[in-house]
Residue frames as qw, qx, qy, qz and C-alpha x, y, z in Angstrom:
[[0.029, 0.702, -0.619, 0.351, 73.02, 92.44, 75.07],
 [0.917, -0.131, -0.371, -0.070, 74.24, 89.19, 76.60],
 [0.592, -0.716, 0.367, -0.028, 76.17, 88.03, 79.66],
 [0.783, 0.477, -0.371, 0.152, 79.67, 86.89, 78.69],
 [0.794, -0.554, 0.086, 0.237, 82.72, 85.59, 80.53],
 [0.314, 0.858, -0.391, 0.110, 86.33, 86.79, 80.37],
 [0.939, -0.081, -0.206, 0.262, 89.15, 84.30, 80.76],
 [0.495, -0.787, 0.122, 0.347, 92.15, 85.38, 82.90],
 [0.631, -0.105, 0.443, 0.628, 94.58, 84.77, 80.03],
 [0.343, 0.828, 0.382, 0.226, 92.72, 87.36, 77.96],
 [0.164, -0.978, 0.048, 0.124, 94.62, 90.18, 79.67],
 [0.466, -0.588, 0.535, 0.387, 98.03, 88.72, 78.82],
 [0.741, 0.454, 0.448, 0.211, 97.26, 87.87, 75.23],
 [0.422, -0.205, 0.266, 0.842, 99.82, 89.64, 73.00],
 [0.102, 0.480, 0.566, 0.662, 97.14, 90.81, 70.59],
 [0.315, -0.832, -0.442, -0.112, 95.10, 92.35, 73.40],
 [0.539, -0.643, -0.079, 0.538, 97.98, 93.85, 75.37],
 [0.413, 0.031, 0.348, 0.841, 99.12, 95.58, 72.19],
 [0.015, -0.714, -0.522, -0.466, 95.85, 97.54, 72.03],
 [0.081, -0.386, 0.242, -0.886, 95.08, 100.85, 73.66],
 [0.082, 0.147, 0.830, -0.533, 93.15, 100.39, 76.91],
 [0.482, 0.325, 0.135, -0.802, 90.11, 102.06, 75.34],
 [0.585, 0.285, -0.589, -0.479, 90.13, 99.54, 72.49],
 [0.183, 0.039, -0.960, 0.206, 90.36, 96.62, 74.93],
 [0.303, 0.263, 0.589, -0.701, 87.17, 97.86, 76.59],
 [0.577, 0.377, -0.203, -0.695, 85.47, 98.15, 73.20],
 [0.414, 0.238, -0.854, -0.207, 86.58, 94.63, 72.26],
 [0.001, 0.119, 0.907, -0.403, 85.12, 93.15, 75.45],
 [0.409, 0.346, 0.308, -0.786, 81.94, 95.17, 74.95],
 [0.502, 0.300, -0.545, -0.601, 81.53, 93.68, 71.48],
 [0.151, 0.018, -0.987, 0.060, 81.22, 90.24, 73.06],
 [0.210, 0.403, 0.701, -0.549, 77.97, 91.33, 74.68],
 [0.369, 0.491, -0.110, -0.781, 76.88, 93.19, 71.56],
 [0.356, 0.256, -0.765, -0.471, 77.17, 90.26, 69.11],
 [0.872, -0.130, -0.094, -0.463, 74.84, 87.26, 68.93],
 [0.802, -0.393, 0.448, -0.047, 75.76, 83.75, 70.07],
 [0.870, 0.357, 0.164, 0.300, 77.61, 83.19, 66.79],
 [0.517, -0.419, 0.103, 0.740, 79.83, 86.20, 67.47],
 [0.260, 0.376, 0.495, 0.739, 78.15, 88.30, 64.75],
 [0.007, -0.705, -0.435, 0.561, 76.71, 91.81, 64.98],
 [0.410, 0.852, 0.272, 0.178, 75.73, 94.71, 62.75],
 [0.595, -0.060, 0.023, 0.801, 78.81, 96.70, 61.75],
 [0.003, 0.796, 0.279, 0.537, 77.41, 100.12, 62.60],
 [0.340, 0.159, -0.474, 0.796, 79.25, 102.45, 64.99],
 [0.372, -0.353, 0.055, -0.857, 76.03, 104.20, 66.03],
 [0.840, -0.288, -0.346, -0.301, 74.37, 100.93, 67.09],
 [0.739, -0.013, -0.505, 0.445, 77.47, 99.80, 68.98],
 [0.131, 0.265, -0.331, 0.896, 77.87, 103.14, 70.74],
 [0.563, -0.384, -0.105, -0.724, 74.19, 103.15, 71.71],
 [0.888, -0.260, -0.369, -0.086, 74.52, 99.72, 73.34],
 [0.778, -0.073, -0.350, 0.517, 77.95, 100.06, 74.94],
 [0.344, -0.102, -0.198, 0.912, 78.46, 103.78, 75.58],
 [0.036, -0.748, -0.607, -0.265, 74.97, 105.25, 75.89],
 [0.325, -0.838, -0.207, 0.387, 75.93, 107.90, 78.45],
 [0.392, -0.363, 0.346, 0.772, 78.95, 109.07, 76.45],
 [0.216, 0.375, 0.671, 0.602, 76.79, 109.20, 73.32],
 [0.117, -0.851, -0.507, -0.063, 74.26, 111.45, 75.04],
 [0.376, -0.784, -0.009, 0.493, 76.94, 113.80, 76.38],
 [0.007, -0.674, 0.471, 0.569, 79.23, 113.98, 73.35],
 [0.858, 0.342, 0.348, -0.160, 77.74, 112.15, 70.34],
 [0.587, 0.764, -0.266, -0.016, 80.26, 113.26, 67.70],
 [0.036, -0.673, 0.719, -0.168, 83.33, 112.44, 69.80],
 [0.681, -0.157, 0.669, -0.254, 81.87, 109.12, 70.97],
 [0.854, 0.466, 0.184, -0.136, 81.04, 107.98, 67.43],
 [0.424, 0.785, -0.448, 0.059, 84.51, 108.95, 66.22],
 [0.257, -0.554, 0.760, -0.223, 86.18, 107.03, 69.04],
 [0.790, 0.061, 0.567, -0.223, 84.05, 103.93, 68.50],
 [0.767, 0.635, -0.020, -0.090, 84.59, 104.05, 64.74],
 [0.231, 0.763, -0.592, 0.118, 88.34, 104.45, 65.20],
 [0.494, -0.382, 0.741, -0.247, 88.42, 101.61, 67.71],
 [0.871, 0.281, 0.358, -0.186, 86.59, 99.29, 65.33],
 [0.616, 0.736, -0.280, 0.006, 89.10, 100.10, 62.60],
 [0.028, -0.667, 0.716, -0.205, 91.99, 99.32, 64.93],
 [0.701, -0.132, 0.653, -0.256, 90.43, 96.03, 66.06],
 [0.843, 0.509, 0.119, -0.125, 89.95, 95.14, 62.40],
 [0.393, 0.781, -0.476, 0.090, 93.55, 96.04, 61.59],
 [0.273, -0.518, 0.767, -0.262, 94.73, 93.87, 64.49],
 [0.440, 0.076, -0.853, -0.269, 92.73, 90.91, 63.17],
 [0.116, 0.058, 0.808, -0.575, 90.49, 90.74, 66.24],
 [0.554, 0.484, 0.477, -0.481, 87.29, 91.26, 64.25],
 [0.304, 0.130, 0.715, 0.616, 86.33, 90.46, 60.68],
 [0.333, 0.509, 0.181, -0.773, 84.07, 92.67, 58.55],
 [0.183, 0.129, 0.849, 0.479, 81.86, 91.65, 55.64],
 [0.408, 0.204, -0.007, -0.890, 78.74, 92.56, 53.70],
 [0.204, 0.285, 0.932, 0.096, 75.56, 90.66, 52.90],
 [0.144, 0.729, 0.615, 0.263, 73.10, 92.29, 50.50],
 [0.178, 0.690, 0.033, 0.700, 74.78, 95.65, 51.02],
 [0.553, -0.782, 0.016, -0.287, 74.58, 95.55, 54.82],
 [0.329, 0.574, -0.651, 0.372, 77.74, 95.49, 56.92],
 [0.867, -0.470, -0.112, -0.123, 78.40, 92.92, 59.65],
 [0.092, 0.681, -0.676, 0.266, 81.29, 92.18, 61.97],
 [0.936, -0.173, -0.300, -0.059, 82.41, 88.88, 63.46],
 [0.430, -0.773, 0.457, -0.091, 84.62, 88.38, 66.51],
 [0.579, 0.486, -0.655, -0.017, 87.67, 86.40, 65.38],
 [0.380, 0.109, -0.868, 0.300, 88.16, 83.04, 67.15],
 [0.530, -0.425, 0.004, -0.734, 84.78, 83.48, 68.82],
 [0.891, -0.241, -0.362, -0.133, 84.64, 79.89, 70.08],
 [0.605, 0.106, -0.505, 0.607, 87.86, 80.46, 72.01],
 [0.070, -0.331, 0.261, -0.904, 86.50, 83.50, 73.78],
 [0.596, -0.131, 0.280, -0.741, 83.11, 82.05, 74.71],
 [0.132, -0.053, -0.988, -0.062, 81.80, 78.60, 75.55],
 [0.516, -0.052, 0.068, -0.852, 78.01, 78.83, 75.25],
 [0.310, 0.003, 0.929, -0.202, 76.09, 75.86, 76.61],
 [0.368, 0.569, 0.735, -0.030, 72.73, 76.53, 74.97],
 [0.122, -0.203, 0.264, 0.935, 73.34, 79.01, 72.16],
 [0.473, 0.613, 0.405, -0.487, 70.37, 80.75, 70.66],
 [0.672, 0.493, 0.435, 0.340, 69.90, 80.70, 66.88],
 [0.382, -0.165, 0.150, 0.897, 72.05, 83.28, 65.15],
 [0.242, 0.771, 0.366, -0.461, 70.34, 86.53, 64.28],
 [0.262, 0.822, -0.279, -0.422, 72.65, 87.47, 61.44],
 [0.898, 0.416, -0.139, 0.025, 74.33, 85.79, 58.45],
 [0.773, -0.457, 0.244, 0.365, 77.74, 84.24, 59.04],
 [0.086, -0.713, 0.419, 0.557, 80.92, 85.46, 57.30],
 [0.321, -0.073, 0.843, 0.425, 80.87, 82.60, 54.78],
 [0.319, 0.658, 0.682, 0.019, 77.54, 83.93, 53.51],
 [0.108, 0.957, 0.110, -0.247, 78.88, 87.36, 52.67],
 [0.625, 0.645, -0.112, 0.426, 81.61, 89.31, 50.90],
 [0.685, -0.507, -0.164, 0.496, 84.62, 89.70, 53.17],
 [0.131, 0.982, -0.115, 0.069, 86.26, 93.09, 53.45],
 [0.774, 0.271, -0.319, 0.475, 90.05, 92.89, 53.03],
 [0.567, -0.601, -0.222, 0.518, 92.22, 94.01, 55.89],
 [0.117, 0.981, -0.025, -0.154, 93.34, 97.67, 55.63],
 [0.712, 0.562, -0.224, 0.356, 96.51, 98.30, 53.66],
 [0.139, -0.800, 0.405, -0.420, 97.92, 100.02, 56.73],
 [0.874, -0.388, 0.268, -0.120, 98.03, 96.67, 58.50],
 [0.902, 0.299, -0.013, 0.310, 100.54, 95.38, 55.98],
 [0.343, 0.715, -0.247, 0.557, 102.73, 98.41, 56.54],
 [0.382, -0.691, 0.351, -0.503, 102.44, 98.37, 60.30],
 [0.816, -0.327, 0.452, -0.149, 103.23, 94.71, 60.79],
 [0.076, -0.414, 0.852, 0.311, 105.54, 92.00, 59.55],
 [0.727, 0.144, -0.325, -0.587, 103.60, 89.97, 57.00],
 [0.552, 0.138, -0.820, 0.059, 105.11, 86.81, 58.47],
 [0.009, -0.019, -0.750, 0.662, 103.59, 87.46, 61.89],
 [0.216, -0.534, -0.767, -0.284, 99.95, 86.49, 62.44],
 [0.146, -0.301, 0.207, -0.919, 97.76, 89.23, 63.90],
 [0.741, -0.360, -0.339, -0.455, 95.27, 86.65, 65.23],
 [0.670, -0.555, 0.426, -0.247, 95.34, 84.78, 68.51],
 [0.185, 0.510, -0.829, -0.132, 98.15, 82.21, 68.21],
 [0.898, -0.057, -0.338, -0.276, 97.28, 78.56, 67.71],
 [0.706, -0.546, 0.449, -0.043, 98.60, 76.00, 70.18],
 [0.757, 0.555, -0.344, 0.011, 101.68, 74.82, 68.34],
 [0.741, 0.163, -0.469, 0.452, 105.23, 73.92, 69.29],
 [0.518, -0.838, -0.172, -0.003, 105.43, 74.74, 72.99],
 [0.739, -0.242, 0.033, 0.628, 109.22, 74.90, 72.85],
 [0.312, 0.173, 0.217, 0.909, 109.07, 78.04, 70.69],
 [0.134, -0.771, -0.591, -0.196, 105.77, 79.43, 71.95],
 [0.381, -0.765, -0.201, 0.479, 107.29, 81.89, 74.42],
 [0.340, -0.259, 0.348, 0.834, 109.63, 83.35, 71.81],
 [0.089, 0.429, 0.667, 0.602, 106.80, 83.60, 69.29],
 [0.229, -0.824, -0.517, 0.044, 104.52, 85.32, 71.78],
 [0.390, -0.629, -0.015, 0.672, 107.24, 87.76, 72.70],
 [0.263, -0.024, 0.498, 0.826, 107.84, 88.62, 69.05],
 [0.045, -0.614, -0.675, -0.407, 104.12, 89.02, 68.38],
 [0.317, -0.809, -0.384, 0.313, 103.75, 91.24, 71.42],
 [0.350, -0.440, 0.182, 0.807, 106.60, 93.46, 70.26],
 [0.135, 0.246, 0.624, 0.729, 105.02, 93.74, 66.80],
 [0.175, -0.743, -0.631, -0.141, 101.66, 94.63, 68.34],
 [0.359, -0.737, -0.190, 0.540, 103.21, 97.26, 70.57],
 [0.310, -0.188, 0.385, 0.849, 105.09, 98.70, 67.60],
 [0.020, 0.481, 0.669, 0.566, 101.90, 98.92, 65.49],
 [0.287, -0.806, -0.510, 0.090, 100.02, 100.48, 68.37],
 [0.407, -0.567, -0.015, 0.716, 102.80, 102.98, 69.05],
 [0.215, 0.012, 0.478, 0.851, 103.01, 104.15, 65.43],
 [0.111, -0.603, -0.668, -0.423, 99.24, 104.38, 65.02],
 [0.368, -0.772, -0.419, 0.305, 98.96, 106.28, 68.31],
 [0.357, -0.408, 0.133, 0.830, 101.68, 108.76, 67.37],
 [0.102, 0.243, 0.586, 0.766, 100.03, 109.36, 64.01],
 [0.207, -0.718, -0.646, -0.160, 96.59, 109.91, 65.57],
 [0.367, -0.719, -0.237, 0.540, 97.97, 112.51, 67.97],
 [0.273, -0.250, 0.335, 0.867, 99.82, 114.32, 65.19],
 [0.061, 0.441, 0.718, 0.535, 96.77, 114.18, 62.90],
 [0.186, -0.791, -0.536, 0.229, 94.80, 116.22, 65.43],
 [0.259, -0.651, 0.050, 0.712, 97.18, 119.15, 64.80],
 [0.248, 0.017, 0.607, 0.755, 96.97, 119.07, 61.00],
 [0.318, 0.376, 0.254, -0.833, 94.33, 121.58, 59.84],
 [0.571, 0.333, -0.405, -0.631, 93.53, 120.04, 56.47],
 [0.604, -0.116, 0.752, -0.237, 91.85, 116.67, 57.05],
 [0.772, 0.477, -0.195, -0.372, 92.24, 114.84, 53.73],
 [0.760, 0.383, -0.524, 0.028, 93.68, 111.44, 52.68],
 [0.539, -0.651, 0.442, -0.301, 94.15, 110.19, 56.22],
 [0.965, -0.072, 0.252, -0.006, 94.62, 106.51, 55.38],
 [0.786, 0.479, -0.086, 0.381, 97.39, 106.97, 52.76],
 [0.003, -0.821, 0.353, -0.448, 99.01, 109.53, 55.06],
 [0.759, -0.494, 0.379, -0.192, 99.13, 106.89, 57.82],
 [0.956, 0.193, 0.122, 0.185, 100.67, 104.42, 55.38],
 [0.488, 0.711, -0.211, 0.461, 103.34, 106.95, 54.41],
 [0.358, -0.763, 0.374, -0.387, 103.98, 107.78, 58.07],
 [0.923, -0.263, 0.277, -0.044, 104.47, 104.07, 58.80],
 [0.843, 0.407, -0.009, 0.352, 107.01, 103.75, 55.99],
 [0.203, 0.789, -0.269, 0.514, 108.89, 106.85, 57.10],
 [0.651, -0.661, 0.260, -0.266, 108.91, 105.54, 60.68],
 [0.967, -0.018, 0.084, 0.242, 111.33, 102.85, 59.47],
 [0.605, 0.482, -0.048, 0.632, 113.78, 105.59, 58.42],
 [0.004, -0.542, 0.231, -0.808, 113.17, 108.24, 61.08],
 [0.060, -0.125, -0.784, 0.605, 112.36, 108.32, 64.77],
 [0.133, -0.575, -0.711, -0.382, 108.52, 108.16, 64.74],
 [0.307, -0.744, -0.430, 0.410, 108.24, 110.37, 67.84],
 [0.243, -0.393, 0.189, 0.867, 110.38, 113.04, 66.17],
 [0.025, 0.208, 0.666, 0.716, 108.38, 112.80, 62.94],
 [0.212, -0.693, -0.686, -0.066, 105.07, 113.07, 64.80],
 [0.313, -0.661, -0.221, 0.645, 106.45, 116.11, 66.60],
 [0.163, -0.162, 0.402, 0.886, 107.35, 117.77, 63.30],
 [0.089, -0.469, -0.740, -0.474, 103.86, 117.10, 61.95],
 [0.288, -0.753, -0.543, 0.234, 102.30, 118.65, 65.05],
 [0.313, -0.522, 0.008, 0.794, 104.62, 121.66, 64.93],
 [0.061, -0.005, 0.528, 0.847, 104.02, 122.40, 61.25],
 [0.142, -0.558, -0.775, -0.259, 100.30, 121.66, 61.57],
 [0.259, -0.748, -0.415, 0.448, 99.93, 124.24, 64.35],
 [0.220, -0.400, 0.221, 0.862, 101.95, 126.73, 62.31],
 [0.006, 0.239, 0.697, 0.676, 99.80, 126.23, 59.21],
 [0.195, -0.682, -0.705, 0.005, 96.63, 126.59, 61.29],
 [0.277, -0.721, -0.239, 0.588, 97.87, 129.91, 62.68],
 [0.148, -0.540, 0.298, 0.773, 99.19, 131.45, 59.48],
 [0.038, 0.137, -0.746, -0.651, 97.77, 129.88, 56.32],
 [0.690, 0.145, 0.007, -0.709, 94.33, 129.69, 54.76],
 [0.717, -0.065, 0.685, -0.108, 93.22, 126.05, 54.67],
 [0.760, 0.625, 0.102, -0.143, 92.84, 126.28, 50.88],
 [0.444, 0.773, -0.434, 0.131, 96.58, 126.81, 50.58],
 [0.505, -0.540, 0.648, -0.182, 97.64, 124.32, 53.27],
 [0.443, 0.307, -0.801, -0.259, 99.12, 121.11, 51.82],
 [0.909, -0.260, -0.151, -0.289, 97.53, 117.81, 52.72],
 [0.587, -0.630, 0.508, -0.017, 99.59, 115.76, 55.15],
 [0.895, 0.149, 0.372, 0.194, 100.26, 113.07, 52.54],
 [0.530, 0.783, -0.007, 0.326, 101.72, 115.64, 50.14],
 [0.221, -0.888, 0.345, -0.209, 103.73, 117.18, 52.96],
 [0.773, -0.389, 0.499, 0.054, 105.19, 113.80, 53.91],
 [0.847, 0.395, 0.269, 0.232, 105.89, 112.76, 50.31],
 [0.421, 0.805, -0.080, 0.410, 107.87, 115.96, 49.71],
 [0.695, -0.219, -0.366, 0.579, 109.66, 115.75, 53.08],
 [0.063, 0.768, 0.119, 0.626, 108.57, 119.30, 53.84],
 [0.654, -0.718, -0.157, 0.179, 109.68, 119.08, 57.45],
 [0.644, -0.068, 0.098, 0.756, 112.90, 120.47, 55.96],
 [0.119, 0.723, 0.290, 0.616, 111.06, 123.71, 55.06],
 [0.053, 0.136, -0.402, 0.904, 111.02, 126.81, 57.20],
 [0.050, 0.512, 0.780, -0.357, 107.95, 127.10, 59.40],
 [0.106, 0.670, 0.472, 0.563, 105.22, 129.20, 57.74],
 [0.219, -0.135, -0.328, 0.909, 105.20, 132.77, 59.06],
 [0.131, 0.732, 0.565, -0.358, 102.31, 135.06, 59.90],
 [0.368, 0.662, 0.334, 0.561, 101.38, 137.66, 57.29],
 [0.234, 0.008, -0.208, 0.950, 102.41, 141.21, 57.98],
 [0.092, 0.618, 0.612, -0.485, 99.66, 143.35, 59.45],
 [0.193, 0.634, -0.120, -0.739, 100.07, 145.70, 56.46],
 [0.211, 0.011, 0.864, 0.457, 99.63, 143.01, 53.82],
 [0.478, 0.328, 0.036, -0.814, 96.92, 143.94, 51.34],
 [0.551, 0.248, 0.796, 0.024, 94.56, 141.35, 49.90],
 [0.052, -0.089, 0.512, 0.853, 94.39, 142.17, 46.14],
 [0.135, -0.479, -0.795, -0.347, 90.79, 141.02, 45.83],
 [0.249, -0.735, -0.512, 0.367, 89.70, 143.08, 48.81],
 [0.220, -0.429, 0.128, 0.867, 91.65, 146.08, 47.47],
 [0.014, 0.167, 0.654, 0.738, 89.86, 145.86, 44.10],
 [0.214, -0.658, -0.716, -0.091, 86.46, 145.76, 45.80],
 [0.308, -0.659, -0.287, 0.623, 87.43, 148.71, 47.99],
 [0.164, -0.249, 0.317, 0.900, 88.57, 150.82, 45.03],
 [0.072, -0.385, -0.732, -0.558, 85.38, 150.08, 43.06],
 [0.272, -0.727, -0.609, 0.162, 83.28, 151.14, 46.01],
 [0.282, -0.558, -0.064, 0.778, 85.26, 154.35, 46.40],
 [0.093, 0.008, 0.528, 0.844, 84.80, 155.12, 42.72],
 [0.182, -0.520, -0.741, -0.384, 81.05, 154.54, 42.94],
 [0.408, -0.781, -0.473, 0.024, 80.37, 156.21, 46.28],
 [0.183, 0.781, -0.197, 0.564, 83.31, 158.47, 46.89],
 [0.025, 0.476, -0.654, 0.587, 85.60, 157.85, 49.84],
 [0.815, -0.311, -0.317, -0.373, 83.47, 154.89, 50.96],
 [0.839, -0.235, -0.410, 0.269, 84.37, 153.66, 54.45],
 [0.407, -0.908, -0.043, 0.090, 85.87, 156.88, 55.81],
 [0.711, -0.273, 0.235, 0.604, 89.44, 156.66, 54.46],
 [0.039, 0.663, -0.268, -0.698, 91.31, 159.15, 52.32],
 [0.775, 0.564, -0.006, -0.286, 90.59, 158.85, 48.63],
 [0.662, 0.571, -0.482, 0.063, 92.88, 156.24, 47.11],
 [0.314, -0.586, 0.676, -0.318, 94.04, 155.02, 50.54],
 [0.696, 0.094, -0.702, -0.118, 94.91, 151.31, 50.64],
 [0.626, -0.554, 0.313, -0.451, 93.67, 149.85, 53.90],
 [0.023, 0.406, -0.911, 0.070, 95.65, 146.92, 55.33],
 [0.617, -0.144, -0.729, -0.259, 94.28, 143.39, 55.31],
 [0.473, -0.341, -0.724, 0.368, 92.34, 142.80, 58.49],
 [0.002, -0.058, 0.198, -0.979, 91.52, 146.50, 59.05],
 [0.185, 0.420, 0.786, -0.414, 88.10, 146.72, 60.71],
 [0.342, 0.593, 0.063, -0.726, 86.83, 149.52, 58.51],
 [0.259, 0.354, -0.718, -0.542, 87.85, 147.66, 55.37],
 [0.002, -0.136, -0.990, 0.027, 86.05, 144.55, 56.54],
 [0.239, 0.530, 0.594, -0.556, 82.87, 146.42, 57.42],
 [0.295, 0.546, -0.218, -0.753, 82.87, 148.22, 54.09],
 [0.238, 0.176, -0.860, -0.417, 82.70, 144.85, 52.30]]
């Protein structure tokens, strides 16, 4: 870990102000984590251990998930690059020389990006941003149009952050956690046609309903649900308390045939799904 400096203009940078506050803290923390070339091992566990040791000891699973998600968002925003050398992952802080002026840098501990295989930016970045707008810190160009360009970049960053944040909140409610990345991409496309807050609300509402009424095996993945526009469906309803599970009924009848009135019910009685005696008898 190293001592680093933070320039005042950092806080007003469009790319940074478009991030969640938690991700800004992670981004600054990475400056101390990386070597003097701006390179570090791309491993959420190592980063969490250095930057959020207390959180990791209290809630390791949640902390690792939050750090991993933050790294993905920083990558999508173009604030870090990711690459591999001999099968090992590394990250590099974009525009490192702008962030830090190091008088006597120590030799780099890790290979530089030009020595490895670069990972392409996530597809979601293309969907969540205008391809004509750079997601990196802006170069010093025409000062007459700089303010307008910064304003446009800031709006794009806020839009990306808003959509990603809405999706993440809705995702928490969906019981079947499969195909998250393509589901985010589909959500981003649909957000151009529908109010994203409304759509996220529908996802949360249906997700809670599925969790309360439907076995996860029969719950559609969110991507399928979005592709088929199933927010137009009726909300799934709870099963009747007298619904009989055919498989459980067959087991019950076999037991009754073998043991005679097994479980205390009348011979041939069909016990409802969820009945305590029926469950115990199995």
